[in-house]
Structures are given as structure tokens and as C-alpha cells.
N, C-alpha and C positions, 0 to 999 in steps of 0.2 A: 488136320481137320478139314473136311470138305465143307465149303461154304454153300449156303442156300442160294439158289439162283432166282433173282427177282427181276421181272421185266415191267417197265412202264410203257404204256402205249395209249394211243387215241382210238376211239371207236371209228372205224371207217364207214361213214354213212352211205357210201356207194359200194366199195369193194367188199365190205363184210356182210352185205345183205344176202338173203336167200331164204326161201320158204319151201316147205314140203321136203320129201325124201331126196329130190334132185339137188338140194343144196350141198349134200355130201359129195357130189360129183364135181363140184367147182372149187377153185382155189379161193379161200377167204383168208387174207393175211393174218388177222388176229388169231383165228381158230387154228390156222396152219402151224403157228408157233408151238402148239402143244401136240402136234401129230407126229413128231419125229421120235423114233424109238431111241435114238442115241443122244437126245437132247431133252433132258428132263427140266421142266419148269416148276419150281416149288410155289411161286406166287406170281400172279399177274395183277398189276395195279392198272385198272382200266379207267381212263378218263373219258367222260361222255358229255355232250352238250344237252341242253334241255330237250330238244326234239329227238334226241337219240336214246331215250331211256328204254323204249320197247326193244330196240335192236340190242342194246347193251344186255338186257335180261335174257334175250335169245342166245347171245354169245356165251353168257354164263352157263346156261343150261346145256349148250352144245359141248363146251369144254368139260363140264362135269361128266358127260357121256363118254368122251374119248380119252380124258385124262383126269380121272377122279382124284388123283393125288395132288392136282394143282388147285390151290386156293385162288379165287378171283375176288378182288375187292373193287367195288365201283366208287368212283369219285366224280361228283358233279362239278365240272369246270366249264364255265359258259361265258366267254368274253362277249361283250355287247355286240361287237362286229367281228366275225371270224376272219374278215379280210383286212382288218386294220392291224398293222404290225404292233403298234403300241399296246392296243387292247389285249391282243393274244399273248404278247411277251409278258405283260404285267400279270395276267391270270396264271400263266405257267410258272413264272418266277415266284409268285406268292405261294403256289402249291408246293414247289420245291423247297422254299424257305421254311414252310410249316412241317414238312415231312420229317419224321425221325429216322434218319439213316443209321445203320449199324454195320459199318464196314468190317468189323471184326468177325461178324457172324454171317454176313450176306455179301454176295456180289451182285452188281446191278447192271442192267442193260436198258437202253432206251430204244424203242422201236420207232423208226422214222419212215415207215412205209405208208401208214394211214394218217388221216387228218388232212387239212388243207395244206397247200404249199407254204403258206405263211406259218402254220403250226409246225411243219417239218423244219423250217429254217430256225424258228425259235427254239425248238427242242435241240437242234444241233448247237446253237450258240450257248444254250444253258448247260449243255454237256461239255462243250469245249472249255467253258469257264469254270467247270467243276461245281456248278450249282446242283447238277445231278452228278454225283461222283461215280460215273458209269462209263461203259463202252457203248457204242452204237450197235444196233442189230438191224440189218436190212433184209427183208424177205421178198421173194419174187416167185412167180410161177415157174414150173419146170419147162425148159425149152423144148418145144415140139412134142410134148406129151400132155395127157389129161390128168396127171397125178395131182390130186388136190393138196398133197402135203407141201408141194413147192420146194424151194431152196431157201437157205438163209446164209447170211455172211455177217460175221462180227468184225467191227471196225474199232481199233484202238486209236484214240485221238492223242495219245502221248507221242508227240513227234520226235522226242529224244530217242525213241526206239527204232527210228528209221534213219539209218546213216545217210542215205543219199538226200533225203529231205532236209535233215539237219545240216548237211554240208551246204545245201543250196541256200538255206536261210542264213548260215554263217557268211557265205559269200556275198549275199545281198547286204547284210549288215556291214561287212568290210568295205564294200563298194560305197555305201552311204557315208561311212566315216571318212573314207578317202575323199569323197566329194566335198564334205564339209571342210576338209583341209586342203582343198584345191588340188588334190592329187599329190601333195607333197608328203614324202615319207618322213614325217617328223619323228624325232628321237626322244624328246622330253617326255618322261613317263607321266608326270602330273598333267601336262597339256593333253596328252593322248587320252587319259582317263576322262578329262573334262569333255573332250569332243565326243567320246562314246556316250556320256550321259546326255549331252545335247542331242545326239541322234535319237536316243530313246524318247526324250521329252518332245522333240519335234514330231515324232511319229504318233505320239499318243495324247498330245495335249493341244488345246487351242487357247489356253490361258496366256496372259501376257508373259513375256520373257524379258529379263533385265540383264544387259551385258555391261559389265563394268570393267575398268582397266584404264591405263594411261593412254593419252592421245597417240595414235599410230600403232596400237596393239592389234588392230584387225577387227574391231567391232563391226564396222560397216560391211566388210567382206564376209564375215561370218553370218550376219543377218541375211545377206543376199543368198548365201549358200543354203541357209535354212529354208528360205522361200523356194529355191530351186529344187530342194529335196522334196518338200511338200507338193510342189507342182508336179514333179515326176511321179509321185505316188497318187496323183489325182485327188489329193486331199483339199485342193483349192483351185479355183478357176480364175480368180481375180488377179490384179497386177501387184507388183512390188512398188510401193510408194515411199520415198525417202526424203527427209528434210532435216537440216541441221537447225535445231531450235535456237542456237546462238544468233542466227541471222534474222529471227523474228522479233519485231518490236511493235508495240502499240496496236492501233486498229489493223495494221498489216498482219500482225500475228493472228488475230481473230479471223480475219478474212482468209488468210492462207490456209488455216487449219479447218475452220468450220464453214467457210463460204460466206457470201453476203447477198443481199437483195440490192437491186438497182436503187441508187440514191441513199444507201445506208450511211454514207459519209462522203465528204468531198472527194471527187475523183471516181466514185463507184458508178461508172457509166452503164454497166450491165450486170446481170446476175453472175455470180461465181459459185461453182459447186463446192470448192474447198477440197483439201487433201483427204479428209476423213471419208467423204463420199466417193472420191476417186478410188479409194482403197477397198471399196465394196467387194467382198468375196476373196480378198487377198491379204497382204501384210502391209501394215503401216510401220515404218521404221523411223522413230523419232530420236535422232542422235542428239547428244547433249541435252537430254530432257530436263536436266537440272537448271537450265537457263530459261525455261518457260516462266512467264509471269503467273502470279497466284490466280488471277481470273481465268486464264487459259487452263491452268491445272484443274480448277473446279469443273469447267465444262468438259475437259477431257475425261475426268473421273466418271461423270455421268454417261458420257458416250461409250466408255469401256464397259460399264456395268449394265446399262440399259439399252445400248445400241441406238440411242436417239439423242439429238441435240438440236439447238436452235441457231440457225445461221444469223449472222449479224444483220440487224434491221428487219428480221422476219418475225411474224407472230405465229408461224406454223412450224412445228417440229419436223425434222426429216430423220430418216433411219439409215444406218449403215452397219453392216456386220463385217468386221475385219479382225485379224489377230494383231495385237500390238507387240512390237519389239522395241524396247527402249535402250538407249546407250548413254553412258555417262562416264566422265573421268573425275567426277566430283564425289565427295562423301555425302550422299543424300541424307544420311542420318544427321550429320552435322548441320546440313542446311535446314532440316526440320527443326532442330533445336534453336537455330538462328531465326526461325520464323520465315524462311525463304522458300520452303517446300512443304506441301501439305502432307501431314502424316497419314491421312486416309488414302491419298493417292499412292504413297510409297507402299503402304500395306497391300494395296491392290496389285501393284506391278512387280513386287519382289517375291511372288510365289516361286518363280524359277529364276534364280540369280546365278550368273556364271561370271567369274572374274578372270579376264584374260591377262596372263602374265606379261610383264615387260620383256623386250627382246634380251636384255642383259641377264634375265633370269632363266632364259632357255637358249643359251649360246650354242648348245649342241645342234639346234635347229637352223643355224645360220647357213651351214654348208648345203643342206638339202634345199634351202630356199634360193640358192644362187641360180640354179638351172631354171627354176620357175621365173625368177625375175628377168633372166636373159630371154626366156620365151615371151614374156610380156613386151620386152623391147622389140623383139622381132615382129610381134603382132602389130605394134604401133608404127614401126618404121619400115617394115618389110626387109630389114637388114639383119642377117644372122651373124651374131658375134659370140665368141667363146674366149675362155682363158687359155693361155699356154700353161703347162704343168707348174712351172716355177712360180708364175704370177699367182695362180690359184692358191698354191700352198702358202705363199707370202700373205695373201689377202685373208685367208682363213685363220692363219696364226694371229694376225693383227685383230681380226674381228672377234676372236674368242678370248683375247687378252683383256686384262683389267683396264688397260689404257683406252679401250674402245667403250665409251659410256653409252652409246646409242640413245642419246637423249630423246630423239624423235621416233625411236623404236623402228617398226618396219617401214615407216615413211623415209627414215634416214637410209635404211638399207636399200630400198627401192631407188631412191634418188642417187645413191652412190653407184649402184650398178648401171643405172642409166647414164650417168656422167662418163664412166669409164668406157662404156660401149660407144658413146658418141665420140670420145676423143681418140679412140684407137684408129690407126690409119689402115691396118691390114686385115681387120676382122678378127684379130687375136689380141686380147688384152695382155700386155707385157708387164714385166716387173717395174719398168720405168713409169708406166701409167698407174700402177698400183701405188708406188711411192708418192706420186703426186696426189693421188686421191687420199692417202693416209694423212698427208700434210693438210689437205683441204678440210678433211673431217676434224682434225685437231683444232683448226681455226674455228670451225663452226661450233664446236663444243666448248670453246672458250679456254683452251689450253694455253693460248697466247693472246695478249690484248689485241682484239680485232682492229681497233682504231689506230693503234701504234703500228701494227704490222703492215697495214695498208700503205703507210707512208715510209716504211723503213727503206725500201729500194731507193726512193728519191733522196732520202736523208743520208744514206751511206754512199750512193753512187753519183748523186747529183740528178736533178730532174731531167736534164737532156739525155743522159745515158739511160736512165730508167725508162724514158719514153720510147726508146728504141727497142725495148724488150717486147717479145710477143706476150700476150696476156697469160698464156699458159706458163711461160717461164717466170713471169713476174709474180704470179700467185705462189708458185712453188718457192721461189727465192725469198719472197716476203716471209713465208713461214720459217724457212731455214734461218733467216736473219733474226727473227723473233726468238727462236730457240737459243741462238748464239748470244743474244743480248741478255738473256736471263741466266746463262750458264756460267759457272766459275772458271771453266777451262775448256779448251778445244776438245779434250777427251770426253768430258761430261756432255757437251753438246752432241758429239758424235754418237755416244751411246744412246741418247734419246732419239736422234734422227734415224739411226739404223737399227733400232731395236728389233724390227721384224726380220730383216735379211741376215743380221749377224748371228741369229740363233742357229742357222744351218751351216755356218762356216767353221772349219776346224781351227783356223787362226784368224784373228781380227786385228785391224788397225784402224779404228774408227777415226782417230785424229787425222791420219793420212788421207782417208777417203774424203773427209770433210774439207781439208785444205785443197785437194784436187778439184772438188766441186766448186769451191769459191773462186779458184783460179780461172775457171771458165769465164767468169764475169769480171776478171781483173781485180778480184778482192783477196784480202788476206785476213787471217784471224785477228791480227794486231789492229787492222783498220776498224774492225767491228767492236773489239773489246776495249778499246782505249776510252 
């Protein structure tokens, strides 16, 4: 079944004018739509302003002459100010919302050649967002001829039909997601889906964002990446302002966040703008927002909702428009129930909540992060360091095993890579360096009593001999001795100490390896286990 063709257009108060017989010799955009033999128009919905009624009636009469089969309907659409974007958009939006479209029987086109530039932009936006379920039609005079029929071109805004455009948008999306992940090719499916949603929200919302998750999961890094993405898209011009709310107390908290007037409290020797005003036009990242006091929470709520607040010691409000990103490792709902966090503030900031998983819950992302962490070391120190193959394999096996608890999440991983890069002598991290780091991480995660292991070298060897050891050897030996002290046999101790490297050996003798290691320091299993 052939659909009826319906065109929506604005009266062109300049281009559509013409009087007398000579008007038929010039191109008039609205009339020309109905002058094409191969392009039948069943109905024209013509929108006109108050001062354009006479011209609109003239257009109706002229179309009746050249295309009697075309029905023309006139609609009075008259924004208060034709050059005010909000007025024009509202008027056209209200018209489209009230119009009864019938897509089963009719196909629709929106003519964007006539009307002010503001009207043309608004018609484009309303068509792109499907308020007008239509394609665009653009008319123009014929090039180097006096043919009054002119030319026309139909533009379909369904970008999915244009492979090259769709591919370009997909690449931009992929680049944005990669930026939010610091360029790291993460492998965890749940995390990747979370970042894709963050990208969409960052692009389309200015409402508060709440980032939750354990300490060290990357909340601060993600907040900064969101800012960089919005800055790149020219969605904001202001700065990225960050503060850890756990460091704010008393008058200092109020002053830091909201500013103060000179003399507001003892020590307030000059006016202070405060972080909220400093974040004007940008992003304010409040890490550990659950640590804010109730008074600060009340003022923050008003500042987020109304973009205004009262600096400490001032009787005049100030304004600041910023986007809030909040971070917390606390259960804010539990703090609300305990009376330590305002429920109205929580309701305002958790419109978009993203929970970043702990590192132990995305172990497959550890290996892709190694190169990133080594790059960060190189940026800080100017020294390029890498793993040799065996060392990297050993470290990754350990890092992905259940014995690696990663209590500090990515902070632990970053610190671990930084230590190994610092301790290596050749610019290549070796298996020996990895073994020492594995032992050090075990101590930091409490797998051996830290207080006991720190003194075990002196206890077993004597303080004089222990004092002769390099710090590197003493830390490593202390961990070995702690494992030996709690193990039932030399074989049990060896299995725990060599759990990483033994996995790739066809035959193992952990007890023999441990005895040889102890012998380097003049020690035996019997000396330790007695």
C-alpha cells in the first residue's frame, strides 16, 4: 500500500514572497515543493506566524493552481520571539506533541529550507529526536538556471543506515570507553559493561554521580577520566576539583568546601573562595563523602539542588554551577539508618550509582594492568623497566591465585609493581625479585605475624649476624622464617613458599630447595623448628 506523502513546513516570509504574474518565474521554496511532476504531495501542513497570514493564504491559492490534488492546512504557530531558541523550540514542540501522526497510512517530511535559522535548527532537532517521525527535505534553486521548480533532496536521519557514519560513531564510543579505562584492555565483562554505561551517562547527564566500592578500586581515577571525557567533548570548561572528605573536620570543613569571610573564625585572616566556587563550570569530586558531617551535608544538598550556598561568616549567598561526583567505600544506606548520613542527600546523589569491583573480583584484569603500571613508573622516574618472560608468568600466576588477597586493591598492585621496578638492577624484573615481592605482599596481607617475623632473623641468627644482612635479604628471610615457624614440616613450608614457581616444574623437591636457601645464611630446618 502506497503511503500518503505529508510535508511540514514554515512559511518563508522572505523566500516565499511574490506578487503578480512574475512570481511564477522565480523560485519559491514552499510552492516549488508541489511543482515537481515526479514528486506528488498529498498534504502540506503549513506553519505561519501572525504577520504571515496574508502570505500563507497566497501560497494556498498558488498551490491550488499548480497542484489541485494537494491539500494545504494552515497552522498558526507564533513564538513570542522568533530568534529566541527556547521560545521557538517550545512552540514547535507543542505543535508536534499535539499533532495526530498516522505512520501506518502516511509518510512524513519536514521542510527545513524556510523559516528563521533558529526555526530550522529546532525542526532538525525535533525530527532527529522523532518528535516529528519524519525525514528531512531540503529544497534549493536550480544551479545556473531560472527554472522556478528548483531541486529537492530528502535526508534520512536514521544514522544506522549509513555504515561509514555508524562506524565513526562506534569508534568514538570505543575511544571514549578506552579513555575511561586509561587505555587498558580490561577483560572482565561486568566491569566493561559498567564502563560503557558510565560513558553514556557522562555524555548525556549533568546530574550527580556516585562511585562506590572498596578503597583502592579506582574511584578517584575514574572520576578524573569522566572529567577528561566531558572536557574533550567541550561539555564543560571549568576545572576538576578533588578533596577527600575524611580529611575535613569542624570549621575547617565548612571553610574548605564553602569558603569563608575574613574574620569568620580565629585564624580566618582573609576571604576564602572554597572548593565549591573553585569548581564553577567543572566537576567537584568529593571522595569518601560518607565522612562529611551532617551540617556540611545539609549545605551541600542545597548547593547541589539550587547552585547557591552561604560561605562561613557571610550574610550573602554565592552561586556555583558544577557537576558533583561522590565516592565512598561505606554503605551509605546503613549510615542513613544510623543517623550519620542525610537520606535526602543520598536520594539526590544516587541517581547514577556505579559500584567498582574489588581487584580480587576481576583478576583477569591484573595482567593488562601490569604494562600500565610500568608506564606510570617510567613517567615518574624516567626509567623504563619490564619483566622477563619467566618473572612475568610467575607474578601473574601468583596475582591470579587465591593466595593473593589484594586487600588494598589497585593501590596494592601499583605499589607492588613500583617496588619491583625500583629493586631491579638491570631494568628487567627477574624471578628472584618476584619471589621477594610475593613474600613481602604475604606479610602485608597478614599471612604471617608481622610483629614476630620482623624479629625472627635476630631471634634465630642472633642480632649481630642479622644486622649484617642487607635490608632486602632480611625482609625476604624474615618471611621465610615465619612460614617455617608455623609449618609442620620442611615439605609443608616449601610447598607454601614455592607455590608459584613449582607449578611449571615437571618434578619438584620443595624441601631440598628450602634447605639450600637456608644454608646460604648458615641455617638449617632443625635450628628453626626446634
